[in-house]
C-alpha positions as CSV (number, residue, x, y, z in Angstrom):
1,M,-67.8,76.3,103.4
2,A,-65.8,73.1,103.8
3,I,-65.1,71.2,100.6
4,T,-64.4,67.5,100.4
5,L,-62.5,66.3,97.4
6,T,-62.9,62.9,95.8
7,A,-60.0,60.7,96.6
8,P,-58.3,58.7,93.8
9,R,-59.3,55.1,93.4
10,T,-56.9,52.9,95.4
11,V,-55.9,49.2,95.2
12,P,-54.1,47.1,97.8
13,G,-50.9,46.6,95.8
14,S,-49.1,46.2,92.6
15,Q,-47.2,43.6,90.7
16,V,-44.8,43.2,87.7
17,L,-46.7,41.5,84.9
18,A,-43.9,41.0,82.3
19,Y,-40.4,42.1,81.2
20,G,-39.0,43.0,77.9
21,A,-35.4,43.5,76.8
22,A,-33.2,44.9,74.0
23,R,-29.4,44.8,73.9
24,G,-27.0,46.6,71.6
25,D,-26.5,44.9,68.2
26,L,-22.7,44.8,68.5
27,V,-20.7,42.4,70.7
28,V,-17.5,44.1,71.8
29,P,-14.9,41.8,73.4
30,N,-12.2,43.1,75.8
31,D,-9.5,42.8,73.2
32,D,-11.2,45.5,71.1
33,L,-10.8,48.1,74.0
34,V,-7.4,47.3,75.6
35,G,-5.1,49.2,73.3
36,P,-6.0,52.8,74.2
37,I,-6.0,52.0,78.0
38,D,-2.8,50.0,77.8
39,S,-4.5,47.0,79.4
40,S,-5.4,43.3,78.7
41,D,-8.3,41.0,78.5
42,E,-7.1,39.3,81.6
43,W,-6.9,42.6,83.6
44,I,-10.5,43.5,82.7
45,R,-11.8,40.1,83.5
46,Q,-10.1,40.0,86.9
47,R,-11.1,43.5,87.9
48,T,-14.7,43.5,86.5
49,G,-15.8,40.0,85.4
50,I,-16.6,41.4,82.0
51,V,-15.8,39.2,79.0
52,T,-17.8,41.1,76.4
53,R,-20.3,44.0,76.4
54,T,-23.1,44.9,73.9
55,R,-23.0,48.2,72.2
56,A,-25.4,49.8,69.7
57,S,-24.5,50.7,66.1
58,T,-24.4,54.4,65.2
59,E,-27.8,54.3,63.7
60,V,-29.4,52.6,66.7
61,G,-30.4,55.1,69.4
62,V,-31.6,54.8,73.0
63,K,-35.2,55.4,71.8
64,D,-34.9,52.4,69.4
65,L,-33.7,50.1,72.2
66,S,-36.4,51.4,74.5
67,L,-39.2,50.8,72.0
68,T,-38.1,47.2,71.4
69,A,-38.0,46.4,75.1
70,A,-41.3,48.2,75.7
71,Q,-43.1,46.3,72.9
72,E,-42.0,42.9,74.2
73,A,-43.0,43.8,77.8
74,I,-46.4,45.0,76.7
75,E,-47.1,42.0,74.5
76,R,-46.0,39.5,77.2
77,S,-48.1,41.3,79.8
78,G,-51.3,40.7,77.9
79,I,-52.8,44.0,78.9
80,D,-55.1,46.0,76.7
81,L,-53.0,48.9,75.4
82,E,-55.9,51.3,76.3
83,T,-55.3,50.5,80.0
84,L,-51.7,51.7,79.9
85,D,-51.8,55.0,81.9
86,A,-48.2,55.9,82.4
87,I,-44.7,55.5,80.9
88,I,-41.6,56.1,83.0
89,V,-38.2,56.0,81.4
90,S,-35.0,56.1,83.4
91,T,-32.0,57.2,81.3
92,I,-28.9,59.4,81.4
93,S,-28.0,59.0,77.8
94,F,-31.0,60.4,75.8
95,P,-29.2,63.2,73.9
96,Y,-32.0,65.8,74.2
97,P,-32.7,67.6,77.5
98,T,-36.3,68.0,76.5
99,P,-38.8,66.7,75.7
100,S,-38.5,63.5,77.7
101,L,-37.8,60.2,75.9
102,A,-41.0,58.9,77.4
103,T,-43.2,61.3,75.3
104,P,-42.1,60.2,71.8
105,L,-42.3,56.6,73.0
106,A,-45.8,57.1,74.1
107,G,-46.7,58.2,70.6
108,E,-44.9,55.3,68.9
109,L,-46.6,52.9,71.2
110,G,-50.0,54.2,70.3
111,R,-50.7,55.9,73.7
112,P,-49.9,59.6,73.1
113,D,-52.1,60.9,75.9
114,V,-50.6,59.0,78.9
115,I,-48.5,60.3,81.8
116,A,-45.0,60.3,80.4
117,Y,-41.7,61.4,82.0
118,D,-38.1,60.6,82.4
119,I,-36.0,59.9,85.6
120,S,-32.3,60.8,85.9
121,A,-31.1,58.5,88.6
122,A,-28.5,56.6,86.6
123,C,-27.9,53.0,87.8
124,A,-30.7,53.3,90.5
125,G,-33.1,54.6,87.9
126,F,-35.1,51.4,87.1
127,A,-35.7,50.7,90.8
128,Y,-36.7,54.3,91.2
129,G,-39.2,53.8,88.3
130,I,-40.7,50.6,89.9
131,G,-41.1,52.5,93.2
132,Q,-43.0,55.3,91.4
133,A,-45.1,52.8,89.3
134,D,-46.1,51.1,92.6
135,S,-47.3,54.4,93.9
136,L,-49.1,55.3,90.7
137,I,-50.9,51.9,90.7
138,R,-51.9,52.3,94.3
139,S,-53.4,55.7,93.6
140,G,-55.5,54.7,90.6
141,A,-53.4,54.1,87.5
142,R,-54.4,50.9,85.7
143,N,-51.0,49.9,84.2
144,V,-47.6,51.5,84.1
145,L,-44.6,50.9,81.8
146,V,-41.2,51.3,83.4
147,I,-38.1,51.4,81.1
148,G,-34.4,51.6,82.0
149,A,-32.5,52.5,78.8
150,E,-29.0,53.6,78.0
151,K,-26.6,54.1,75.1
152,L,-23.6,54.8,77.2
153,S,-21.2,54.2,74.3
154,D,-22.0,57.7,73.2
155,F,-20.4,59.0,76.4
156,V,-17.2,57.0,76.8
157,S,-13.6,58.0,76.2
158,P,-11.5,55.1,74.7
159,T,-8.5,56.2,76.8
160,D,-10.4,56.4,80.2
161,R,-9.2,53.6,82.6
162,S,-11.8,54.3,85.3
163,I,-15.1,53.3,83.7
164,S,-15.2,53.3,79.8
165,F,-14.4,49.6,79.4
166,L,-17.3,48.7,81.8
167,L,-20.1,50.3,79.8
168,G,-22.6,48.8,77.4
169,D,-25.9,49.7,75.7
170,G,-29.4,48.3,76.2
171,A,-32.9,48.7,77.5
172,G,-35.1,46.7,79.8
173,A,-38.8,47.2,80.5
174,A,-41.4,46.0,82.9
175,V,-45.2,46.4,82.9
176,V,-46.6,47.0,86.4
177,G,-50.2,46.5,87.2
178,P,-52.6,46.2,90.1
179,S,-52.7,43.3,92.5
180,D,-55.1,42.1,95.2
181,T,-52.2,41.6,97.5
182,P,-48.9,43.5,97.4
183,R,-46.3,41.7,95.1
184,I,-43.9,44.7,95.2
185,G,-42.6,45.5,98.6
186,P,-41.7,48.9,100.1
187,T,-39.0,50.9,98.1
188,V,-35.9,51.8,100.0
189,W,-34.3,54.7,98.2
190,G,-32.1,57.8,98.7
191,S,-28.8,59.3,97.8
192,D,-25.4,60.4,99.2
193,G,-25.1,63.9,97.8
194,D,-22.0,64.6,99.7
195,H,-20.2,62.4,97.3
196,W,-22.1,63.2,94.1
197,D,-18.9,63.7,92.1
198,T,-17.6,60.2,92.7
199,I,-19.2,59.3,89.3
200,R,-19.3,62.3,87.0
201,M,-19.1,63.8,83.6
202,T,-15.8,65.3,82.4
203,G,-17.6,68.5,81.4
204,S,-20.9,70.0,80.5
205,S,-22.6,70.5,77.1
206,I,-22.2,74.3,77.7
207,D,-18.4,73.8,78.3
208,F,-18.3,71.8,75.0
209,R,-20.2,74.5,73.1
210,D,-17.9,77.2,74.4
211,G,-14.7,75.2,73.6
212,K,-13.8,74.8,77.3
213,S,-13.9,70.9,77.2
214,E,-13.9,68.0,74.9
215,W,-17.1,66.0,74.3
216,P,-18.3,65.2,77.9
217,T,-17.7,61.5,78.9
218,L,-18.2,59.5,82.0
219,E,-15.5,58.9,84.6
220,Q,-15.4,57.6,88.2
221,D,-13.3,57.2,91.3
222,G,-13.4,53.4,91.2
223,R,-12.0,52.6,94.6
224,T,-14.4,55.0,96.4
225,V,-17.4,53.7,94.4
226,F,-16.4,50.1,95.3
227,R,-16.2,50.7,99.0
228,W,-19.4,52.8,99.1
229,A,-21.4,50.3,97.0
230,V,-20.4,47.3,99.1
231,W,-20.8,48.8,102.5
232,H,-23.8,51.1,102.0
233,T,-25.7,48.9,99.6
234,A,-25.5,45.8,101.9
235,K,-26.8,47.9,104.8
236,K,-29.8,49.3,102.8
237,I,-30.7,45.8,101.4
238,R,-30.9,44.5,105.0
239,E,-33.2,47.4,105.8
240,M,-35.3,46.7,102.7
241,L,-35.7,43.0,103.7
242,E,-36.9,44.0,107.2
243,L,-39.4,46.5,105.8
244,S,-40.7,43.9,103.5
245,G,-41.2,41.4,106.3
246,I,-38.8,38.7,105.0
247,G,-35.4,37.3,105.8
248,I,-32.5,36.8,103.5
249,E,-33.3,33.0,103.7
250,D,-36.6,33.7,101.9
251,V,-34.9,35.1,98.8
252,D,-34.9,33.1,95.6
253,V,-33.2,35.6,93.2
254,F,-30.8,38.4,93.8
255,V,-30.2,41.0,91.1
256,P,-28.1,44.0,92.1
257,H,-27.1,46.6,89.6
258,Q,-24.6,45.1,87.2
259,A,-21.8,47.5,88.1
260,N,-18.9,45.1,88.6
261,M,-18.7,41.3,89.2
262,R,-16.5,41.9,92.3
263,I,-19.1,44.2,93.8
264,I,-21.8,41.6,93.1
265,D,-19.7,38.8,94.7
266,E,-18.8,40.9,97.8
267,L,-22.5,41.9,98.3
268,A,-23.5,38.2,98.2
269,K,-20.7,37.4,100.7
270,R,-21.9,40.0,103.1
271,L,-25.6,39.3,102.8
272,K,-25.2,35.5,103.0
273,P,-28.3,34.4,101.0
274,P,-29.2,30.7,100.7
275,E,-26.6,28.6,98.8
276,D,-29.1,28.0,96.0
277,V,-30.1,31.6,95.5
278,V,-29.9,32.7,91.8
279,I,-27.7,35.7,91.3
280,G,-27.9,38.0,88.2
281,R,-24.5,38.1,86.5
282,D,-25.5,39.6,83.2
283,I,-22.6,42.0,83.3
284,A,-20.2,39.3,82.1
285,E,-21.7,39.4,78.6
286,T,-23.7,42.7,78.5
287,G,-21.5,45.0,80.5
288,N,-22.7,47.8,82.8
289,T,-25.8,49.4,81.2
290,S,-26.7,51.7,84.1
291,A,-30.5,52.0,84.4
292,A,-31.0,49.1,82.0
293,S,-28.9,46.6,84.0
294,I,-31.4,45.3,86.5
295,P,-34.3,44.5,84.0
296,L,-31.8,43.1,81.5
297,A,-30.3,40.7,84.1
298,T,-33.8,39.7,85.3
299,H,-35.0,39.1,81.8
300,R,-32.1,36.9,81.1
301,L,-32.6,34.8,84.2
302,L,-36.3,34.3,83.3
303,E,-35.5,33.4,79.7
304,E,-32.8,30.9,80.6
305,G,-35.1,29.3,83.3
306,A,-32.7,30.1,86.2
307,A,-35.5,32.2,87.7
308,K,-39.2,31.4,87.5
309,S,-42.6,32.8,88.0
310,G,-43.4,33.2,91.7
311,D,-39.8,33.5,92.8
312,L,-39.0,36.2,95.4
313,L,-36.6,38.7,93.8
314,V,-34.4,41.2,95.6
315,Q,-33.3,44.0,93.2
316,F,-31.1,47.0,94.2
317,G,-29.6,49.7,92.1
318,F,-26.8,52.1,93.0
319,G,-24.6,54.5,91.2
320,A,-24.1,58.1,90.1
321,G,-25.5,60.6,92.5
322,L,-24.7,58.6,94.6
323,A,-28.3,57.4,94.3
324,Y,-29.7,54.1,95.4
325,A,-33.1,52.3,95.3
326,G,-34.5,48.8,95.6
327,Q,-37.4,46.5,96.2
328,V,-38.4,43.0,97.0
329,L,-40.9,41.7,94.4
330,V,-42.5,38.5,93.2
331,L,-41.5,37.5,89.6
332,P,-44.3,37.2,87.0
């Protein structure tokens, strides 16, 4: 006997309803970091565009940052908390392999029975989360909370000259809900697993336990990452624009992952957006916060009035993996 199953409720599209943000409570200028790497404030500014970065105190964890950002996003979205059906957290710095960071957050937010899971896609993670939230909404979820959150200061070596001085701590969140017309375009995403070790850890927790390595910290092949990010990301953003049915001339706001100001500038040069396009440059004051960088930069632009409701935003994340993901979306 043939059985026909009931299909999930579907809606035409999804939209971002609101953002929330939390940055580390400590402002760390370049001068505080230059000694161990035998460098200078000028060298860091010229190579990265970073003037300061925010880092969290010892007693402030990645869960605390996530909760603050999530609460702001939920409050600003105006949704009934009972309609929140899923929580997706992108992070590489939650210190526990299991359970996911999303599950205790669900309890603290008052929704302990929702879909809750983490993504490990590093700097592409927030855009991965938005892509998954869009799919969940289209297949029946009422509202989805997406969080990018990192406390990368727990995984830096003061003497590392490749990445440690880039990194900061923070969390950004967005509530995604249904829309009568699509306000989040198709996600372009993938990875380059042939070069997975271009951004890596110096060891594993097992190596550390067995005395085979020091505490694992982040490091990268900077030149390789720069070339890959500029060439590959520009190509994928053009593909994303085409899939979304728009041209670069239609873009109002451009927020790439806040990896390095030189990468941001080079991407803008290659893509040639309108002269009045607003470009996220949160890295100058916040540093590179991996999965949190795109929502933090977007939140700042909205708060400062540089971006506004109804603007067309291009966001694109790229980093360890080498994973990438992005969307075109309409700002709330």
